[in-house]
C-alpha positions in Angstrom: 64.2 29.2 66.6 67.5 30.7 65.9 66.7 30.4 62.2 63.6 32.5 62.7 65.5 35.0 64.7 68.1 35.2 62.0 65.4 35.6 59.1 63.7 38.4 61.3 67.1 40.2 61.6 67.7 39.9 57.9 64.4 41.4 57.0 65.2 44.3 59.4 68.5 44.7 57.9 66.8 44.7 54.4 64.0 47.0 55.5 66.5 49.5 56.9 68.5 49.4 53.7 65.5 49.8 51.4 63.4 52.3 53.5 65.8 54.4 55.6 64.4 57.5 57.0 63.9 60.2 54.2 63.3 64.0 54.2 61.3 65.9 51.7 62.4 69.7 51.4 60.3 72.4 50.2 61.5 76.0 49.5 58.8 78.7 49.5 59.6 82.6 49.3 63.2 81.7 50.3 62.1 79.8 53.4 63.2 76.2 53.3 61.1 73.5 55.1 61.4 69.8 55.3 59.1 66.7 56.1 60.6 63.6 57.6 59.1 60.4 56.2 59.7 57.5 58.7 60.3 53.9 57.7 56.9 52.8 58.8 55.3 55.4 56.7 57.3 54.3 53.6 56.2 50.6 54.3 52.6 51.8 54.6 52.5 53.8 51.4 54.5 51.0 49.6 51.8 48.6 50.7 48.8 50.7 49.7 50.4 51.3 46.3 51.0 47.6 45.8 47.5 46.7 46.8 46.2 49.2 44.3 48.4 47.8 41.6 47.4 44.3 42.5 43.7 45.0 42.7 43.9 46.9 39.4 45.7 43.7 37.7 43.1 41.4 39.1 40.2 43.6 38.2 41.5 43.8 34.6 42.1 40.1 34.2 38.8 39.3 35.7 37.1 41.8 33.2 38.9 40.2 30.2 38.3 36.5 31.4 34.6 37.4 32.0 34.3 38.8 28.4 35.6 35.6 27.1 33.2 33.6 29.2 30.3 35.8 27.9 31.4 35.3 24.4 31.7 31.5 24.8 28.4 31.5 26.4 26.8 33.6 23.5 28.3 31.2 21.1 27.0 28.2 22.9 23.6 29.8 22.9 23.7 30.5 19.3 24.8 26.9 18.7 21.9 25.6 21.1 19.4 27.7 19.2 20.6 26.3 16.0 20.4 22.7 17.4 16.9 23.2 18.6 15.8 24.9 15.3 17.1 21.9 13.5 15.4 19.7 16.3 12.1 21.4 15.6 12.4 21.0 11.9 13.1 17.4 12.4 10.1 17.0 14.7 7.8 18.8 12.2 9.0 16.5 9.4 8.6 13.5 11.7 4.9 14.6 12.6 4.2 15.1 9.0 5.5 11.6 8.2 3.6 10.0 11.0 0.4 11.9 10.1 0.9 10.8 6.4 1.4 7.2 7.5 -1.5 7.2 9.9 -3.8 8.4 7.0 -2.5 5.8 4.7 -3.1 3.1 7.3 -6.6 4.4 7.9 -7.2 4.2 4.1 -5.8 0.7 4.0 -7.9 -0.5 6.9 -11.1 0.9 5.2 -10.1 -0.9 2.1 -9.3 -4.1 3.9 -12.6 -3.9 5.8 -14.6 -3.5 2.6 -12.9 -6.7 1.1 -13.7 -8.8 4.3 -17.3 -7.4 4.5 -17.8 -8.4 0.9 -15.9 -12.0 1.2 -15.3 -13.2 4.8 -13.2 -16.2 3.3 -10.4 -13.9 2.2 -9.1 -13.7 5.8 -9.3 -17.5 6.2 -5.9 -19.4 6.6 -4.6 -20.7 3.3 -3.8 -24.4 2.7 -0.2 -25.7 2.1 -0.8 -26.4 -1.4 -2.0 -22.9 -2.2 0.5 -21.0 -4.6 2.8 -18.8 -2.3 2.4 -15.3 -3.7 4.1 -13.4 -0.8 7.5 -14.8 -1.2 7.7 -16.1 2.3 5.5 -17.4 4.9 4.2 -14.3 6.6 5.2 -13.0 10.0 7.9 -15.6 10.6 10.1 -14.0 7.8 9.5 -10.4 8.9 12.5 -8.4 10.3 12.0 -7.4 13.9 10.5 -4.1 14.6 13.1 -1.3 15.3 12.8 2.3 16.7 12.1 4.3 13.6 14.0 7.5 14.9 16.7 6.5 17.2 18.1 9.1 19.5 21.4 9.2 21.6 21.2 10.1 25.3 24.8 11.1 25.3 24.1 14.8 25.9 20.8 14.2 27.9 21.9 15.9 31.1 20.5 19.3 30.6 16.8 19.9 31.1 16.5 21.0 27.4 18.2 17.8 26.4 16.0 15.7 28.5 12.9 17.4 27.0 14.3 16.7 23.6 14.8 13.0 24.3 11.3 12.7 26.0 9.7 14.2 22.9 11.8 12.0 20.6 10.9 8.9 22.5 7.2 9.8 22.3 7.5 10.0 18.5 9.5 6.7 18.5 6.7 5.0 20.5 4.0 6.4 18.2 6.0 5.4 15.0 6.6 1.9 16.7 2.9 1.4 17.0 2.2 2.4 13.5 4.9 0.0 12.2 3.2 -2.8 14.2 -0.2 -2.0 12.7 1.5 -1.7 9.2 2.8 -5.3 9.7 -0.5 -6.6 10.7 -2.2 -5.2 7.9 0.5 -6.5 5.5 0.1 -9.9 6.9 -3.7 -9.9 6.4 -3.1 -8.6 2.9 -0.7 -11.3 2.2 -3.3 -13.9 3.2 -6.0 -12.2 1.1 -3.6 -12.2 -1.8 -3.1 -15.9 -1.6 -6.8 -16.6 -1.4 -7.3 -14.2 -4.4 -4.6 -16.0 -6.3 -6.3 -19.3 -5.7 -9.7 -17.9 -6.8 -8.1 -16.5 -10.0 -6.3 -19.6 -10.8 -9.6 -21.6 -10.3 -11.5 -19.1 -12.6 -8.6 -19.1 -15.2 -8.5 -23.0 -15.2 -12.4 -23.3 -15.6 -12.1 -20.8 -18.6 -9.4 -22.9 -20.1 -11.5 -26.0 -19.9 -14.4 -24.0 -21.4 -12.3 -23.3 -24.4 -12.4 -19.5 -23.6 -9.1 -17.5 -23.5 -8.8 -15.5 -20.3 -6.9 -12.7 -21.8 -9.5 -12.3 -24.5 -12.2 -12.1 -22.0 -10.4 -9.5 -20.0 -9.7 -7.3 -23.1 -13.5 -7.3 -23.8 -14.1 -6.5 -19.9 -11.8 -3.6 -20.1 -14.2 -1.9 -22.6 -17.2 -2.3 -20.5 -16.6 -0.5 -17.2 -20.1 -1.4 -16.0 -19.0 -4.9 -15.4 -16.9 -3.9 -12.3 -18.4 -4.0 -8.9 -20.1 -0.8 -7.6 -17.3 0.4 -5.3 -15.6 3.8 -4.7 -13.8 6.0 -2.3 -10.2 7.0 -2.3 -7.4 4.3 -2.1 -4.1 5.6 -0.9 -1.1 3.3 -1.3 1.5 3.4 1.5 4.3 2.9 -1.0 4.7 5.6 -3.6 5.5 4.9 -7.3 4.3 1.2 -6.8 3.7 -1.0 -9.8 0.2 -2.1 -10.5 0.8 -5.4 -12.2 0.5 -8.9 -10.7 4.4 -9.1 -10.3 4.6 -6.1 -7.8 5.9 -6.8 -4.4 4.1 -3.9 -2.7 1.4 -5.9 -0.8 -1.4 -3.5 -1.1 -0.8 -2.5 -4.8 -0.8 -6.3 -5.4 -4.0 -6.9 -3.4 -5.8 -4.1 -5.1 -4.7 -5.6 -8.6 -5.6 -9.0 -7.8 -8.9 -8.1 -6.4 -9.9 -6.0 -9.4 -8.8 -8.9 -11.7 -10.9 -11.3 -9.8 -13.9 -8.9 -10.0 -13.4 -8.5 -13.7 -13.0 -12.3 -14.3 -16.0 -13.1 -12.1 -18.3 -10.5 -13.9 -17.2 -11.6 -17.2 -18.0 -15.3 -16.3 -21.5 -14.2 -15.3 -22.0 -13.7 -19.2 -21.1 -17.2 -20.2 -24.3 -19.2 -21.6 -23.7 -22.1 -19.3 -27.2 -23.4 -19.3 -28.4 -26.4 -21.4 -30.9 -25.2 -24.0 -32.9 -28.5 -23.8 -33.7 -30.9 -20.9 -34.2 -34.1 -22.8 -31.8 -34.8 -25.8 -29.1 -36.8 -27.3 -26.2 -35.5 -29.3 -26.6 -36.3 -33.2 -23.9 -34.4 -34.4 -20.8 -32.8 -32.7 -18.8 -29.5 -33.0 -16.2 -29.2 -35.7 -15.3 -31.2 -38.9 -18.1 -33.6 -40.1 -19.8 -34.9 -43.1 -22.5 -32.8 -44.5 -25.9 -34.8 -44.1 -27.0 -33.5 -47.6 -23.8 -33.3 -49.7 -21.9 -36.0 -47.8 -18.7 -34.0 -48.0 -16.6 -32.8 -45.1 -17.6 -29.6 -43.7 -17.3 -27.5 -40.7 -20.1 -27.6 -38.1 -20.1 -24.5 -35.9 -22.5 -25.9 -33.2 -23.9 -29.2 -32.0 -27.1 -30.8 -32.9 -29.3 -32.0 -29.8 -32.0 -34.3 -31.2 -35.2 -34.8 -29.3 -39.1 -35.0 -29.6 -40.9 -32.7 -31.8 -41.8 -29.5 -29.8 -39.5 -30.3 -27.0 -39.1 -26.9 -25.0 -36.0 -24.9 -25.8 -34.6 -22.7 -23.0 -32.1 -19.5 -23.0 -28.8 -20.7 -21.8 -28.1 -17.4 -19.9 -29.6 -14.0 -19.5 -29.5 -11.7 -22.4 -31.1 -9.7 -24.9 -32.8 -11.3 -28.2 -31.1 -9.6 -31.3 -32.5 -11.9 -33.9 -35.9 -13.9 -34.0 -37.4 -15.3 -37.2 -36.5 -17.1 -40.3 -32.8 -17.3 -41.0 -32.2 -19.3 -44.2 -30.7 -22.9 -43.5 -31.3 -22.3 -39.8 -35.0 -22.2 -40.3 -36.7 -20.6 -37.5 -33.9 -19.1 -35.6 -33.1 -17.0 -32.3 -29.9 -15.2 -31.5 -29.2 -13.9 -28.0 -26.6 -11.6 -26.9 -25.5 -12.3 -23.4 -23.0 -9.6 -23.1 -19.1 -9.4 -23.0 -18.8 -11.0 -26.4 -20.9 -14.1 -25.7 -23.8 -15.0 -28.0 -26.0 -18.2 -28.6 -27.9 -19.4 -31.3 -30.9 -21.6 -31.8 -31.9 -23.1 -35.2 -34.6 -25.4 -36.7 -37.2 -24.3 -34.2 -40.7 -25.4 -34.8 -42.0 -22.2 -32.9 -40.4 -19.0 -31.7 -41.8 -17.6 -28.3 -39.8 -14.3 -28.1 -39.3 -11.4 -30.3 -36.3 -9.1 -31.2 -35.4 -6.9 -28.2 -36.9 -8.9 -25.5 -34.8 -9.4 -22.2 -34.7 -13.2 -21.3 -33.3 -15.0 -18.4 -31.6 -18.3 -17.8 -33.7 -21.2 -18.5 -36.6 -19.0 -19.9 -38.4 -20.9 -22.5 -37.9 -19.2 -25.8 -39.2 -21.7 -28.5 -39.9 -25.4 -29.4 -37.7 -28.0 -31.2 -38.6 -28.6 -34.8 -37.0 -29.4 -38.1 -37.4 -26.0 -40.1 -34.8 -25.0 -42.5 -31.9 -27.2 -43.7 -32.7 -30.2 -41.4 -33.2 -34.0 -41.6 -35.3 -34.5 -38.5 -36.4 -32.8 -35.3 -33.4 -31.4 -33.4 -31.8 -28.2 -32.2 -28.8 -26.7 -33.7 -27.1 -24.9 -30.8 -24.1 -22.6 -31.3 -22.2 -20.4 -28.8 -19.9 -17.6 -30.1 -17.3 -15.7 -28.2 -15.6 -12.7 -29.5 -16.9 -13.2 -33.1 -15.7 -16.8 -33.2 -17.6 -20.1 -32.5 -16.6 -22.2 -29.6 -17.5 -25.9 -28.7 -20.6 -26.0 -26.4 -19.5 -29.3 -25.0 -16.6 -27.5 -23.4 -19.1 -25.1 -21.7 -21.2 -28.1 -20.7 -18.3 -30.0 -19.0 -17.2 -26.9 -17.1 -20.8 -25.9 -16.3 -20.6 -26.9 -12.6 -17.4 -24.9 -12.3 -18.7 -21.9 -14.1 -22.0 -22.0 -11.8 -19.8 -22.1 -8.6 -17.9 -19.0 -9.9 -21.0 -17.1 -10.9 -22.5 -17.9 -7.4 -19.0 -17.3 -5.8 -19.1 -20.6 -4.2 -15.4 -21.6 -4.6 -14.0 -24.8 -3.1 -12.6 -24.1 0.4 
């Protein structure tokens, strides 16, 4: 209590010293006047002036600080606008990418459905001994699906950031669904590739047994667009700049290439003269080098001799067009049929010809009768098959006939 009293006394002394009673003198027209200013008035005036100074200082500081705040807010607003402008551009790009992917997936689905409608077996499981053309075993080797457009929620507190994150998540969900559909399509495409590869291998093996070179057959097929199946419509590959050969790893480019190759092979095989020109016969002379029956010297024999009874019916070995029918030197009465895609069949020593040049004939249509005209020792049919301007052994065609017929009818072994 005493300390307080002492402090009050000291303040009184200080106040009396700093603010003694003062007089202000004024002289007007020789008359002197004065005004006394008490200690209390001085304290009041000093307090008012101090308040004004403090208020001015605070107001000035507040104005400057508020300007800085507004400048910072303006900068933040500019940065936010730039951020969302970039985000909108990103969203537009993502939407375009998703739209492009969706269109590609739709085109793929149409193409896959076309193949399945044409051949249901393409979607069937493939046996263990089937050649692996996918570099793996399907879905088990696939990487797990991930969010295509990851977004951080570090700054997802503001309403705008929450909207940004929500829109981004919606795009992620859509892209995730598209990725799942893509993987399902790829899995189906890989199974179809394996089945097609099996069929191509079967056809090529059959051609090899027949003595026909598959690459020659394909070269001739390339010059005959009409051999391809009547199909159309756009086909958009999901991967750009993908290869179009059989070694490509892009599933749909590979599927497209395998399917087209199989179509060309199957259509080319349709032209092989697989039928036997006589029902009752025995082989009296084979294909290749033999002793000539007249000169008794080794000579090349471009066909086989199928001996039988006089006037045994002779049939066309495949569909085609008669390009020769009549006498032909050593062949005697002779027929030549063009079956297309480089295949021709020849029939010699006939006793009677039942077709004429330009006629369209079908498989197993009767075209003549067996005889012994021309350079012949007894009734038989001299039968030749030519491919790409060269003779091939009809025996090989006969041996592969069952397989060729399966291919022509598309009755592959499962």
